[in-house]
C-alpha positions as CSV (number, residue, x, y, z in Angstrom):
1,M,-4.3,2.1,-59.2
2,L,-4.4,0.2,-55.9
3,V,-2.6,1.4,-52.9
4,K,-2.6,0.3,-49.2
5,T,-4.6,2.5,-46.7
6,P,-3.8,5.8,-48.6
7,E,-2.8,8.9,-46.5
8,H,-5.4,11.0,-47.9
9,A,-8.2,8.8,-46.3
10,E,-6.9,10.3,-42.9
11,H,-8.0,13.8,-44.2
12,M,-11.5,13.1,-45.1
13,N,-14.3,14.3,-43.1
14,S,-15.8,12.4,-40.1
15,K,-18.9,11.4,-42.2
16,A,-16.6,9.3,-44.4
17,R,-16.1,6.7,-41.6
18,S,-19.6,6.8,-40.3
19,G,-20.7,3.4,-41.9
20,A,-17.3,2.0,-42.6
21,E,-17.7,-1.0,-40.6
22,R,-21.1,-1.9,-41.9
23,Y,-20.7,-1.0,-45.7
24,G,-18.1,-0.2,-48.0
25,Q,-17.2,3.4,-48.9
26,V,-17.0,5.3,-52.2
27,R,-15.3,8.8,-51.8
28,I,-15.3,11.6,-54.5
29,M,-13.5,15.0,-54.6
30,Q,-13.4,17.4,-57.3
31,T,-11.1,20.5,-57.5
32,R,-10.5,22.9,-60.2
33,L,-7.1,22.9,-62.0
34,P,-5.2,26.3,-61.9
35,R,-5.7,28.7,-64.9
36,T,-7.8,26.1,-66.8
37,T,-11.3,25.4,-67.3
38,S,-10.8,21.7,-66.3
39,I,-11.9,19.7,-63.1
40,L,-9.8,17.0,-61.5
41,Q,-12.1,14.4,-60.0
42,I,-10.6,11.8,-57.7
43,S,-12.6,8.7,-56.9
44,S,-11.7,6.0,-54.4
45,I,-13.1,2.9,-53.1
46,M,-11.8,1.1,-49.9
47,W,-12.2,-2.6,-49.8
48,K,-12.7,-3.7,-46.0
49,S,-11.3,-7.2,-46.1
50,S,-8.0,-6.3,-47.8
51,R,-7.6,-2.8,-46.6
52,M,-6.8,-2.0,-50.2
53,C,-7.9,1.4,-51.8
54,G,-8.8,1.7,-55.5
55,V,-8.1,5.1,-56.9
56,K,-9.3,6.6,-60.3
57,L,-8.4,10.0,-61.5
58,G,-10.3,12.0,-64.3
59,V,-10.2,15.4,-65.7
60,F,-13.3,16.9,-67.2
61,H,-14.0,20.0,-69.2
62,D,-16.1,22.7,-67.5
63,S,-16.5,26.0,-69.2
64,G,-19.2,27.1,-66.9
65,F,-16.7,28.1,-64.0
66,G,-18.9,26.7,-61.4
67,V,-18.1,26.5,-57.6
68,V,-16.3,23.4,-56.8
69,S,-15.9,22.5,-53.0
70,S,-12.5,20.7,-53.2
71,E,-13.7,18.6,-50.3
72,W,-14.2,14.8,-49.9
73,T,-17.8,13.5,-50.2
74,A,-18.3,9.9,-48.8
75,F,-21.1,7.4,-49.7
76,D,-21.7,4.3,-47.6
77,V,-22.5,1.6,-50.2
78,N,-23.0,-2.2,-50.4
79,G,-21.0,-4.5,-52.8
80,T,-17.7,-2.7,-52.6
81,D,-15.9,-5.5,-50.7
82,D,-14.9,-7.2,-54.0
83,L,-11.7,-6.4,-56.0
84,D,-13.7,-7.4,-59.2
85,C,-16.8,-5.2,-58.5
86,D,-17.0,-2.0,-60.5
87,W,-19.5,-0.2,-58.4
88,R,-21.5,2.2,-60.8
89,G,-18.6,2.4,-63.3
90,L,-16.7,4.5,-60.9
91,M,-13.6,2.1,-60.8
92,I,-12.7,-0.2,-63.7
93,L,-9.9,-2.2,-62.6
94,D,-9.4,-3.9,-65.9
95,Q,-9.3,-1.5,-68.9
96,P,-10.3,-3.2,-72.1
97,R,-7.4,-1.5,-74.0
98,K,-4.9,1.2,-73.2
99,Y,-6.5,4.5,-73.4
100,G,-5.1,7.2,-75.8
101,S,-5.8,10.9,-75.2
102,Y,-6.8,12.7,-78.3
103,E,-7.6,16.4,-78.7
104,I,-10.1,16.6,-81.5
105,D,-10.4,20.2,-82.9
106,G,-9.2,21.6,-79.6
107,V,-11.5,19.3,-77.2
108,P,-9.8,16.6,-75.4
109,G,-11.3,13.2,-74.9
110,N,-10.5,9.5,-73.7
111,F,-11.3,6.9,-76.2
112,S,-9.8,3.2,-76.7
113,A,-8.4,2.4,-80.1
114,A,-11.2,0.4,-81.5
115,P,-10.7,-3.3,-82.7
116,D,-11.5,-3.8,-86.4
117,G,-15.3,-4.2,-87.0
118,I,-16.5,-3.0,-83.6
119,K,-19.8,-1.3,-83.4
120,L,-21.9,0.7,-81.2
121,G,-23.8,-1.5,-78.8
122,D,-21.4,-4.4,-79.1
123,Y,-20.8,-6.3,-75.8
124,G,-18.4,-9.0,-74.9
125,H,-15.3,-10.0,-72.8
126,L,-11.6,-9.7,-72.9
127,M,-9.5,-12.5,-74.0
128,D,-5.9,-13.2,-72.4
129,S,-4.4,-11.1,-74.9
130,K,-6.6,-8.2,-73.7
131,E,-8.2,-8.2,-77.1
132,F,-12.0,-7.6,-77.1
133,C,-14.3,-10.5,-78.2
134,C,-17.6,-9.6,-79.2
135,E,-20.6,-11.9,-77.9
136,G,-23.5,-10.0,-79.1
137,I,-25.1,-6.7,-80.2
138,L,-27.5,-4.8,-78.1
139,F,-29.7,-3.8,-81.0
140,A,-30.0,-7.5,-82.1
141,D,-31.1,-8.5,-78.7
142,L,-33.7,-5.7,-78.6
143,E,-35.3,-7.3,-81.7
144,L,-35.4,-10.8,-80.1
145,L,-37.0,-9.7,-77.0
146,S,-39.7,-7.8,-79.1
147,L,-39.4,-4.8,-76.6
148,A,-40.7,-1.3,-77.5
149,A,-37.7,0.4,-76.2
150,D,-36.2,3.4,-77.9
151,I,-32.4,3.2,-77.9
152,T,-31.9,5.2,-81.2
153,P,-28.1,6.2,-81.3
154,R,-27.4,9.9,-80.6
155,Q,-25.2,11.6,-83.0
156,H,-22.7,14.5,-82.0
157,R,-20.7,16.5,-84.3
158,L,-17.1,16.9,-83.1
159,S,-16.2,19.8,-85.1
160,S,-17.9,22.4,-87.3
161,M,-15.2,21.7,-89.8
162,D,-15.3,18.8,-92.4
163,R,-11.6,18.0,-92.0
164,V,-10.1,18.2,-88.6
165,A,-6.7,16.9,-86.8
166,A,-6.9,14.5,-83.8
167,W,-3.6,15.0,-81.8
168,N,-2.3,12.1,-79.7
169,L,-1.1,13.8,-76.7
170,M,1.1,10.9,-75.4
171,N,2.7,10.0,-78.7
172,V,2.8,13.5,-80.2
173,D,1.0,12.1,-83.3
174,H,-1.9,13.1,-85.2
175,L,-4.7,11.8,-87.6
176,T,-6.7,13.5,-90.0
177,L,-10.4,12.9,-89.6
178,Y,-12.9,13.6,-92.5
179,E,-16.3,14.5,-91.2
180,P,-15.8,13.0,-87.6
181,L,-19.1,11.9,-85.8
182,M,-19.5,10.6,-82.5
183,L,-22.4,8.0,-81.9
184,S,-23.6,7.1,-78.3
185,L,-26.2,5.1,-76.7
186,P,-29.0,7.2,-75.2
187,R,-29.1,7.8,-71.4
188,N,-32.8,7.2,-70.9
189,D,-35.1,4.7,-69.0
190,D,-35.5,2.5,-72.3
191,L,-31.8,1.7,-72.0
192,K,-31.7,1.1,-68.4
193,S,-34.9,-1.3,-68.8
194,L,-33.2,-3.2,-71.6
195,L,-29.9,-3.6,-69.7
196,T,-32.1,-5.0,-66.8
197,S,-33.7,-7.6,-69.0
198,L,-30.2,-8.7,-70.1
199,S,-28.7,-8.4,-66.7
200,T,-27.5,-12.1,-66.6
201,P,-25.9,-12.4,-69.9
202,L,-24.3,-9.0,-69.6
203,T,-22.9,-9.4,-66.2
204,N,-19.2,-8.7,-66.2
205,R,-19.3,-8.0,-70.1
206,Y,-18.0,-4.8,-71.6
207,L,-20.5,-2.7,-73.5
208,V,-19.6,-0.2,-76.2
209,L,-21.3,3.2,-75.1
210,R,-19.7,5.5,-77.8
211,V,-17.7,5.3,-81.0
212,I,-16.1,7.8,-83.3
213,Q,-16.5,7.3,-87.0
214,Y,-15.1,9.3,-89.8
215,F,-14.3,8.9,-93.6
216,D,-10.7,8.2,-95.0
217,V,-9.3,9.5,-98.0
218,H,-11.2,6.9,-100.1
219,H,-14.6,8.0,-98.5
220,K,-14.8,4.8,-96.6
221,I,-16.4,4.8,-93.2
222,L,-13.9,3.9,-90.4
223,V,-14.5,3.4,-86.6
224,R,-11.3,4.1,-84.9
225,H,-12.1,4.8,-81.3
226,C,-14.6,3.6,-78.9
227,K,-15.7,3.9,-75.3
228,A,-16.7,1.0,-73.2
229,I,-17.9,0.2,-69.7
230,R,-18.0,-3.1,-67.8
231,L,-21.5,-4.1,-66.5
232,V,-21.8,-5.7,-63.2
233,S,-24.7,-7.3,-61.3
234,K,-26.1,-5.4,-58.3
């Protein structure tokens, strides 16, 4: 979401303006939603040249009931004065596909509807139709580079039951998932090193970080949902 010089910027603490003229600014605030175990996070980036502000809202589940300040925190950073720049993944201005919010076994999550044949570690670009076009696979590049990097996918059970329902909170619809499993790329130094080695071909490409796979009634493995980020040069 883009807005002109938002009103909330006037209410941020004075530290948020300390380096505004020399750098761009990223501002983050978290606040707990009443009578829930969820936290609302608001992230914003101000582009100096256009006086435009990009805003991203996110809701996260937090069962720990930790202390949340509900105050703005500002960071002075380089590289934000570019509407196409997705600084550290905080602001993705061009989503690969429209997100669908699904609640799987009572746990909400945001994933895109996955194109046919998409796999974990795929990367590519968006066509004019906003369809994802795969250009390569991270695991294949790892073999070509002969790097001793451990990016073994992590497995996460989404439910203790073999058969669960995934409810679409927007369309009031549901899917039946058999033995659902989420696969994700690890968050380790090996992955960071590999992405650094591939920084040029991966610039402004979308990388599939997570996928949800499950069986259909014919016991065929399906991948119907994925989560991707856009990689940018620094």
